[in-house]
N, C-alpha and C positions, 0 to 999 in steps of 0.2 A: 290256531291263531290267537295271539294275546288279546286282551280286552283293549289295549292301546291301539293295536292295528285295526281291530274291528271298529272302534269308535272313530278313528281317523278316516277309514274308508267310507263309513256311513255318512260322516260329515261331508266328505268330498262328493259322494254320490248325490246328497241333497243339494249341494251347491250347483252341480252340473245339471240336475233336474231343473233348478231355478233358471239357469241359463237357457236350457232348452225351452222351457215354458215362456221365457222372455222373448225368445226368437219367434216362437209360434204365435204368441199374443200380438207381436208386432206385425207378423205376416197377415194375421186374420183381422186386423183392426178395420173398423168400419166407422167413418170413411177411411179409405186406404191411405196409409202413410208411405210416402215415397218421394224421391226427388223428381221435380218436373223436368221436361225435356228442354234443356238449354241449347244443346247442339249435338253432342256426341251420340245420342240415341238415334239420330237420323240415319247414321251409317247402317245400323242394324235394321231399322225399319225399311230401308231401301233394299237390302239384301233379301228380305222376306216379303216385301211388297205390302207392308202393314200400314194402317192409318187409324188414329183414334176414332171410334164410332161416331161420336157426337161433336167432334171438333169442328168449329166453323171455319177453321183456317185451311189454306191450300195444302195439297199433298206435300209432305216432307218439310213443312214449315215449322219453325220452333214454337213450342208451347210452354214458355217458362212460367206462366201464371199459376198452374197447378197440374199435378199428374193426372193421367187418364188410365182408367182400369180396363175398359172394354175396347177391343180392336176388331177390325174387319180387314179382309184381303181386298185392297183397293187398287192394286197395281201388279204388273208382272215383276218377277224377281230380277234384281239388278246385280251386276258383278260387284264383288267387294272392292272398295277402294283402298282398304288397308288390310293386310294379312293379320289375323288374330286367332290365337288359340281359343278365345272366348266363343268363336263361331261353333266350336264343338258343343259347348254347353248350350248355346242359344238354339242350335238345331234340335237338340233333345227337348228343350223347353217349348219351342214352337210346335213340334210334333205332338207333345202332350196337350198343349192348348188347343190344337186343331182337332184332336181326338174327342175332346169334350165340348166342342162348339155347339151352340144352340141351333134350333131349327132355322133361324134366320141368319145363320153363319156368323154370329157374334162370338168372339173369343175373349176369355177372361185372363188377364195377365197374372192373377194370383194362381191360376192353374199352372201357368208356365213357370212360375217361381217355385212351386212346391217341389218338383224333382230336385232342383238345385239345393233347396233348403234341407230336404231329407238326406240327400247324398252327403252334404257337409256334416250333418249331425251324426249320421251313421259312422263316418270316418272318425269324428271326434270321440264317439262312444267306444269304438274299437280300440283306439289308442288308450283311452282311459282304462279299458278292461285289462290291458297288458300292464298298466302302471299300478294296478291295485296291489301287486306284490310288493310295491314300495309305497306305503301309505302316504308319506310326506310328499313324494313325487306326484301321486294321484291328487292330493289336496292342492298342491301348488298349481298343477295343470288345470284343475276345475276352477280355481279362483281366477286364473288368467282368462279362461274362456268366458266366465261371467263378466269380466271387465271389458273384453273386446266385443262381446255381444251387446253392443251399445247402439243407440240410434244413429250415431255418427256413421257406423258401418251398415246397420240394418236398413237405413233409408235407401240404400242402393238395391235392396232385395227385389222389390216389386217394380223393377224398371228394366229397360233395355240397355242400361249402361254396363260396361265390362268390369266395373270395379268390384262387384260382389264376388264374381268367380275368382278374381285375383285375391281378394281377401280370404275366401274359403280355402284356396290352395295354400296360401301363406300360413294360415293357422295349422293346416295339416303338416306343412314343412316344419314348423316349430314343434309340433307334436312328435314328429320323427326324430328331431334333434333331442327332444326330451327323453324319448325312449332310449336313445344311444347314451345320453348323459347318465342315465340311471341303470345302464347295462341290461336293458330289456331286449335289445336287438344288437346284432354284431355291427361293427363299424362299416364293413363292406356293404351290408344291406342298407344301412342308414345312408351311405354315400350314393348308392344306386337310386333309392327312392327319393332322396333329397335332390338328386340331379333331375329326376323326372318332374318333380314339383317345380324346380327352378326353371326348367325348360318351358313348362306351361305358363308360368308367370312371365318369363322373358318375352314370349310371343303374344301375351295378352294385349299389350299396348306397345306402340313403338318406343315410348319413353322408358320401358323396362328392358330393352334389348341388351343393355350393357351387362345384365345378369348372365347372359350366355357365356361370358368369360368365366364366371363362377362355375357354370356347368362344366366347362372344359377342365377346370381344376379338380372338381369333384370326381369326374369320370376318370381323370388321370390318376388321382389318388386311389380310386377303387381298383384300377388296373395294377397299380404298384402293389396293393395289398393282396391281390389275387395270387401273387407269387410269394410264397412264404420264405423261400430261401433261394440262394443262387443269384446269378446275374440276370439282368433283364435281357430277354431275347429280342431279336430284331422285330419279330412279329408284334410283341407288346409295345415297343417303341412306335412302330408303324400305326398301331391302333390309336395310341394317344395322339399322334400327329393328325390322323384323320379326324378324330373327334374335335381337336382344337381348330382345324381348318373348317369343319362343318359348323362350328359355333361362331367363327369369325366371319365367314362369308355372308350370313344374313345381315350382320352389323354393317359390313362394308357396302353391301348391296343397298341397304336402306339409306345410308349416308349419300350414296351416289344418286339414288332416286329422289332424296329430299331436295337436292339442289335443283331438280327439274320440276318436281310435282308439289313440293311443300312450300312454295314461295309465299303463299298467304299466311301460313302458320308461322314461318320464320319472320315475316314482316310484322305480324302482330306482336310477337315476343320482343323484337327489337324496338318497336315503337313504344310498347308498354315500359320497357326497361329505361329508355331514354327520356321520354316525355312525361311519363306518369311517376317514375321513381327518381332518376338521377337529377334531372334539372330542377324540379321543385325542392329537392333536398339540398341542393348546392347553394352556398352563400353567394356565389357569383355565377349565375346560370350562363351568362355570355362566355365566361372563361371556360366553363365545362363544355359548352357547345363547340368552342374552338378546339379544345383537347380532343373531342370526338371527330373533328374534321368535317363538321357540318356547317353550311353557310348560315349567315345571320337570319335569312328569311325563315329558317326552321323554328325560330323562337316563337312564332305565332301559335305553334302547336303545343307549347308547354302546358301540361295538365290534361291534354287531349289524348284520345286513343282511337283505334279503328271502330270502337263501339259508339263513339260520340261524333266522329267526323268521317265522312265517306272516303273510301280508298282513293278516288280520283284527286281529292284535294292534296293528299300526301304525295301522290305521284306527280302532281303538277308543281307544287311549291317546295317539296322537300323529298325528292326521290331517293336521295342518298341514304336517308334514314331507314328505308325498307331493305337495304342490302348492306347494312353496317356490319363490318367484320367483328366477331366476338373478341378477337385479340385487341382491337382498337378500344373496345369498351373496357376490357380488363386493364389496358395500359392507362386509360384516363382515370379509372378508379384507383390504380396504384399511385399515380401522380397526385391525386386529390382524394384521400380516403375518407375525408369528412362526410360526404354524402352517404357513404355506405354505413357509417356509424349512426348517422341520423335516421336512415331507413330502418335499421335494426331496432333502434330505440323507439321509433314510432310504432313499429309492429308490436313490440313488447307492451307499450302503453295503451294502444288503441285497437288491438286485435279483438275480434268478436267471436272467438271460439272457432271450432273446427267445422261447424255447420255451413253449408252453402246457402247463405241468407239472401242471395240475389235471385233465387228461384223458389217457387212454391214447394211446400212439403205435404200438402193435404188435398186429397181428392175433392173435386166439386166445389171450387171456391165460391160459386154463385149461390150456394145454399144458405149462407149466413143471413143474407138479407131477408129471405123468406122466413127463416126461423125467428128473426127479430120481430117481424110483423105478427107472427102467431103468438110469441111469448115475450112481450116487451118487458114484463116484470122480471123474467129470468135473465135476459141478456139485453138490457137497454142500450140504446145508441148513446155513446159517450166518446166523442171525437177529441175532447179537450185533453185527454191524457195520452194521446197517441205518441209513442216514443220515437218514431222515425218517419222518413219520407215514404217508405213502402210499408203501409200500415195494415194491421188487422183491427185496430181500434182499442181504446182504453178498456173496454168491457172485457176483452180477452185477457188482458193483464190482470184486471180485477178478479176474473174467474180463477186465474191461476193462483192468486193470493188466497182466495176462498178455499179452493180444493187442495192447495199445496201439492198439486200433481207435478212432479218433476218433468213429466212429459211435455208440459207447457213450456218449460224453460228450454229443454233440450231440442224441441222441434221449432223453436223460434217464435212461438205464439206471442211472446211479449214484445217482439220486434217485428221485422218484416217477413213473416212466414209466407205471405202472399204478395210478391212484388207487383209493381206497376198498378197499385191501387185495387187489386182484386181481393175480395174478402175470403176468409176461410171458415169452415164450420167448426170453430174453436169449441163451441159448447158441447158438441158430440164427442170430440176427442177427450176433453178434460173430464166430462161426466162419465162416459162409458168405459174409459181405459185408465183406471186408477189403481190397478194392482201393483203390488210391490215389485213385480218383475220388470216394470218399466221405470222404476226409480233408479237414479244413478247416484244418489247421495242422501 
């Protein structure tokens, strides 16, 4: 092997080691870094009957203030309300967590997250190993993994959300495509393994089910390639039709079920679209309301959503908004495209990054107050510099400037890392976790 290839592979290996250490450092952070439970984790908690050990809230109540690390079995297992391939991963995770529970039956979510993290990294390193025969391919893949091993994605690791398993399988799918692109696997193998990855992603969340159509196309292409010469046989055509039908049926079944069981989700999306987005962005909200076919009484809800107003109010004063057809919304936007342009411009000007800033990111939000009392010189109370309504305090922003730790910026410590007025232990994160593997720039 030439010196060029050796040097390129060595650099790629070092970059991938940095990405691996970055992921492990994030997983091992103390206090734990993770997204708090705003709603979606409740579905998984119900299936496995879990509850945060020290949470004062009722069973299966949202805990958006900060994430919880320790759990107990507090209920019987419930039937899943949504089918999800993530349940495969979560079953393994819960089994691992239960195997290492303490004597008082307390389970650590970090133990649950470790098998998923290890499985993802093993898959990444196996793909990288095959790419080392093409040094530039290995280098590009390693750089890409370092980029995506970012807090934006890693904040889902120590949680019960389904997003991290979807992210992990997606990176493996890209890795398989990378192997085929640089001729390290055959097209047929790439299509088959790619179809498996897409199938897992498709069933991860109901929003991803449209990817099943791509699965049908990939499997069909693999069947076509399996015949090197000659005409397609009736058996091959029948196989492709069966695969296509198998992929389409779940989509059709979900759409049928959505009309009966997903009323609240649909209503939430319609109300957000109309009253939070379109009407405030319109120069003539009354005219837009008319285009949407809604009565004038609905104007009272402009700027409101189901998070700020109870459902009965919408059902009483504007029930039409909760069942508004998508075609009618599309027609109204087509007749008056100005609001859509305004919405896109506002998003570009005022977006706050990719972090979910309306929920907490750091375990144990109540610790900061005790730390301030013990170490007032290190982290003095300074509320005058608070940057937003959901604050951590100006002292956290000041600490970020002192340490120049990008973790403060990417985890939202300079803004509302702990919503609803709950403080977060910013001092421990900024001081204890300053390695380069957590820097994003």
